[in-house]
C-alpha positions as CSV (number, residue, x, y, z in Angstrom):
1,X,-4.4,-6.4,-5.4
2,X,-0.7,-6.9,-5.5
3,X,1.7,-3.9,-5.9
4,X,5.3,-4.6,-6.2
5,X,8.2,-2.2,-7.1
6,X,11.9,-1.5,-7.4
7,X,14.4,1.1,-8.7
8,X,18.5,0.9,-9.5
9,X,20.5,3.8,-10.7
10,X,21.5,1.6,-13.8
11,X,24.9,0.1,-14.8
12,X,26.4,3.5,-16.1
13,X,25.1,6.1,-13.7
14,X,26.2,6.9,-10.2
15,X,22.7,8.3,-9.1
16,X,19.0,7.7,-9.4
17,X,16.8,10.3,-10.2
18,X,13.9,8.0,-10.1
19,X,11.5,7.7,-7.6
20,X,8.3,5.6,-7.4
21,X,5.6,5.1,-4.5
22,X,2.2,3.7,-4.2
23,X,-0.4,5.7,-2.2
24,X,-4.0,4.9,-0.5
25,X,-6.6,7.3,0.2
26,X,-9.5,7.5,2.3
27,X,-11.6,5.7,0.3
28,X,-9.1,2.8,-0.1
29,X,-8.3,3.7,-4.1
30,X,-4.7,3.2,-4.7
31,X,-2.2,5.6,-6.9
32,X,0.8,4.2,-8.1
33,X,3.3,6.7,-9.9
34,X,6.8,6.8,-11.4
35,X,8.7,9.9,-11.6
36,X,12.0,10.2,-13.6
37,X,14.2,13.8,-13.0
38,X,15.0,15.2,-16.5
39,X,19.0,14.8,-16.9
40,X,19.2,17.5,-19.0
41,X,18.9,20.1,-16.0
42,X,20.4,20.6,-12.6
43,X,18.3,19.1,-9.4
44,X,16.2,16.3,-11.4
45,X,16.5,13.6,-8.2
46,X,15.0,16.4,-6.0
47,X,12.3,17.4,-9.0
48,X,11.2,13.3,-9.1
49,X,11.2,12.9,-5.2
50,X,9.5,16.1,-4.2
51,X,6.5,15.2,-7.4
52,X,5.8,11.3,-6.1
53,X,5.7,12.2,-2.0
54,X,3.8,15.4,-2.8
55,X,1.4,13.6,-5.0
56,X,1.4,10.7,-2.9
57,X,0.4,12.7,0.2
58,X,-2.4,14.6,-1.4
59,X,-3.8,11.6,-2.4
60,X,-3.8,9.9,0.6
61,X,-5.8,12.6,1.8
62,X,-8.7,12.7,-0.5
63,X,-12.2,10.8,-0.1
64,X,-12.2,10.1,-4.0
65,X,-14.4,6.7,-5.2
66,X,-14.9,8.0,-8.4
67,X,-13.2,8.6,-12.3
68,X,-14.5,11.7,-12.9
69,X,-13.6,14.0,-9.7
70,X,-9.6,12.2,-9.8
71,X,-9.5,13.5,-13.1
72,X,-10.0,16.9,-11.9
73,X,-8.1,16.1,-9.0
74,X,-5.1,15.3,-11.0
75,X,-5.2,18.4,-13.0
76,X,-5.0,20.7,-10.3
77,X,-2.5,18.5,-8.1
78,X,0.0,18.9,-11.4
79,X,-0.7,22.6,-11.5
80,X,0.1,23.3,-7.8
81,X,2.9,21.0,-7.5
82,X,4.4,22.4,-10.8
83,X,4.4,26.2,-9.2
84,X,5.6,24.3,-6.0
85,X,9.1,22.2,-7.8
86,X,9.3,25.6,-9.6
87,X,9.0,27.8,-6.8
88,X,11.5,25.6,-5.1
89,X,14.2,25.6,-7.7
90,X,14.4,29.7,-7.6
91,X,15.3,29.4,-4.0
92,X,18.2,27.7,-5.3
93,X,20.7,28.5,-8.1
94,X,21.6,24.8,-9.0
95,X,18.0,23.5,-8.6
96,X,16.4,26.6,-10.8
97,X,15.9,24.7,-14.0
98,X,15.2,21.1,-11.9
99,X,12.4,18.9,-14.0
100,X,10.8,16.1,-13.2
101,X,8.5,13.5,-16.2
102,X,5.7,11.8,-14.2
103,X,3.5,8.7,-15.0
104,X,0.4,8.0,-12.5
105,X,-2.4,5.2,-12.3
106,X,-5.4,5.8,-10.2
107,X,-6.9,2.7,-9.7
108,X,-10.8,2.1,-9.6
109,X,-12.9,-1.7,-9.7
110,X,-12.4,-2.6,-13.4
111,X,-10.7,0.7,-14.2
112,X,-7.6,2.5,-14.4
113,X,-7.1,6.5,-15.2
114,X,-3.4,6.6,-16.5
115,X,-2.0,10.2,-16.2
116,X,1.1,11.5,-17.8
117,X,3.9,14.3,-18.7
118,X,6.9,13.1,-20.3
119,X,8.5,9.7,-21.6
120,X,7.8,7.7,-18.3
121,X,5.4,4.7,-19.6
122,X,2.7,3.0,-18.6
123,X,1.9,-0.7,-20.2
124,X,-1.3,-2.7,-19.5
125,X,-0.5,-6.4,-20.1
126,X,-4.3,-7.9,-21.1
127,X,-4.3,-12.1,-21.9
128,X,-0.9,-12.2,-24.0
129,X,-0.8,-8.6,-25.3
130,X,1.4,-5.9,-24.2
131,X,0.1,-2.6,-25.2
132,X,1.5,0.9,-24.1
133,X,-1.1,3.4,-22.7
134,X,0.5,6.6,-22.2
135,X,1.7,9.0,-24.7
136,X,5.4,9.6,-24.9
137,X,5.9,13.1,-25.0
138,X,8.9,14.0,-27.3
139,X,9.8,16.4,-30.1
140,X,9.7,13.2,-32.9
141,X,6.3,11.9,-31.1
142,X,4.6,15.4,-31.0
143,X,5.7,16.4,-34.7
144,X,4.1,13.1,-35.5
145,X,0.8,13.9,-34.0
146,X,0.3,17.0,-35.3
147,X,0.9,15.7,-38.9
148,X,4.3,17.9,-39.0
149,X,6.1,15.4,-40.4
150,X,6.0,11.5,-41.0
151,X,6.7,8.6,-38.7
152,X,9.7,8.0,-40.7
153,X,10.7,11.6,-41.4
154,X,10.9,12.1,-37.5
155,X,13.6,10.0,-36.5
156,X,16.1,12.6,-38.0
157,X,15.2,15.2,-36.3
158,X,17.6,17.0,-34.4
159,X,17.2,16.2,-30.6
160,X,13.9,14.1,-31.4
161,X,13.8,12.2,-28.2
162,X,14.2,15.6,-26.4
163,X,11.1,15.6,-23.9
164,X,8.6,18.3,-24.1
165,X,6.7,17.9,-21.2
166,X,7.4,17.5,-17.3
167,X,6.9,19.3,-14.2
168,X,8.8,22.1,-13.4
169,X,10.8,25.3,-15.1
170,X,7.5,25.9,-17.0
171,X,4.5,27.3,-15.6
172,X,2.4,25.7,-18.2
173,X,2.4,21.7,-16.9
174,X,-0.2,19.9,-19.4
175,X,-0.5,16.3,-18.5
176,X,-2.4,13.6,-20.4
177,X,-5.2,11.7,-19.2
178,X,-6.8,8.6,-20.2
179,X,-8.9,5.8,-18.9
180,X,-8.8,2.2,-19.7
181,X,-10.1,-1.4,-18.5
182,X,-8.2,-3.1,-16.0
183,X,-9.8,-6.5,-15.5
184,X,-8.8,-9.5,-12.9
185,X,-6.2,-11.0,-15.1
186,X,-4.6,-8.0,-16.2
187,X,-1.3,-6.8,-15.1
188,X,0.0,-3.2,-14.8
189,X,3.5,-1.9,-15.5
190,X,4.8,1.5,-14.5
191,X,8.5,2.5,-15.5
192,X,11.1,5.3,-16.5
193,X,12.5,5.1,-20.1
194,X,15.7,3.1,-18.6
195,X,14.1,-0.5,-18.8
196,X,12.4,-0.1,-22.5
197,X,15.8,1.4,-23.8
198,X,17.1,-2.2,-23.4
199,X,14.7,-4.8,-22.8
200,X,11.9,-5.3,-25.9
201,X,8.3,-5.4,-24.9
202,X,8.5,-9.4,-26.1
203,X,11.0,-9.5,-23.1
204,X,9.4,-7.5,-20.8
205,X,6.1,-9.7,-21.0
206,X,8.0,-12.9,-20.8
207,X,8.9,-11.7,-17.1
208,X,5.8,-10.1,-16.0
209,X,4.3,-13.7,-17.2
210,X,6.4,-15.3,-15.3
211,X,5.0,-18.1,-12.6
212,X,6.6,-16.1,-9.1
213,X,6.0,-13.2,-7.0
214,X,5.2,-10.1,-8.6
215,X,8.2,-8.5,-6.4
216,X,10.7,-11.0,-7.9
217,X,9.0,-10.1,-11.2
218,X,10.0,-6.6,-10.5
219,X,13.1,-7.3,-9.2
220,X,13.8,-9.4,-12.3
221,X,12.8,-6.7,-14.8
222,X,15.4,-4.4,-13.2
223,X,18.4,-7.0,-13.3
224,X,17.2,-7.9,-16.7
225,X,17.7,-4.6,-17.6
226,X,21.3,-4.0,-16.1
227,X,22.7,-7.5,-17.5
228,X,22.0,-5.6,-20.9
229,X,23.9,-2.2,-19.7
230,X,21.1,-0.1,-18.6
231,X,22.8,3.1,-19.2
232,X,20.0,4.7,-17.5
233,X,17.5,4.8,-14.3
234,X,16.0,1.7,-14.0
235,X,12.3,1.5,-12.3
236,X,9.9,-1.2,-12.2
237,X,6.3,-0.8,-10.7
238,X,3.9,-3.8,-11.4
239,X,0.1,-4.3,-10.5
240,X,-1.9,-7.4,-10.6
241,X,-5.7,-7.5,-9.7
242,X,-5.1,-11.0,-8.5
243,X,-4.5,-11.7,-5.1
244,X,-2.3,-15.0,-5.9
245,X,1.2,-14.4,-5.5
246,X,2.4,-17.0,-7.9
247,X,0.0,-16.7,-11.0
248,X,0.4,-16.1,-14.5
């Protein structure tokens, strides 16, 4: 297995509120994470760093080997970390509304568990198909999913892209969790929403399939986003089952 990640402020931001990391528990199981501070609140960079570091170090202490207990652990840790972020914010006036999105993946043999809050994303490249396997928690998607409006109507909803789930501010943090096949030739891509604002899935897939190292592919996703005028922070985390550095 290979893991590579890079993050950058983008071409139109002075600070980077994204945070990314990879962590291994006591049984050798890997968890990767991307968090994106909610930019409408102060302290987003603090919340995203707290989420990734706290989650990661908590995972490193576990002895979880199978999927079912990992899902229970995610739910429990989300609740704990949400309280920690809220309580930290309450100690400082300029951080009292800090919040962050979160997308994580825990890797098992032939399977991956995905958890997310907000609009940071997980994609799975299987053969020549790139599919988003996380759900974007924003107002328009939540309204469409409940049947309140149609997909077409949702685009005209005021504040359609405002994030509806995150860590911080609200005592109720409802993480969405899914389980997916992740086989030998597959590749996982975790990202904040900055890259997908400026690169389409075809371009992302082409870069992921480039015959070079995984690290250079992650770097190229960042470079391409910036070359296309990335207006937000940009983060790329790639996971490949294949251990050969230049495999497609």
